[in-house]
N, C-alpha and C positions, 0 to 999 in steps of 0.2 A: 202649311196643312195644320186645322185645326182640331184637338184631339175630341173621342166624342166622350162625353163622362159616363156614358152608359158601359160604356166596356171596360170591365176589371180587369186587372190587371191577372187574373187567372185565365182569362176568355183573348187579351194580346196574348198571353204564353200559348194557347194552343192556336189561333190563327198564323204565329210566326210559326209553330213545327209544324203546320201544315205545308207553310209555304216551304222551309228549309227542307223537307218528307217528299214535297214535290223535285225541287232543285236537284237532290243526290238523287233522287229515281230516274228522274231523266240523262242526269249523267251517267248515272251507272249502264242506263240501256238503250245507250245511243250508238254504242258498236253492231246492234242484233237488230235498230228496231226496226229494219224494213227487209230481214232475212228472211226468209221461211225456217219453220221450227230441224224439217231436213238438213238446211245449209248450216245451221248450228250447230246442229249434232256432230257436221261430216265434219268442221271447226274448228269446234272446240270441243268433243264427244260428248258424252251420254250424261256430265256435269253441265253441261254448258260451260258459261265464260266466266264460270263465280272459279274461285283459288280457292276456295277453304274448304275442305273437306266435309260433309255432309255429318249430321249428329253433333 
């Protein structure tokens, strides 16, 4: 694969960050992806499936 000479190192980092962020979001959301909001609240409580307290 040839590198694009117009893509700066900063732009490469932004693309990589976007891809990693999407992958992390997919991984964190897989447990509740197709569940309804009420089902998520019933299963995980008002805080959802996030074990970290708000604030």
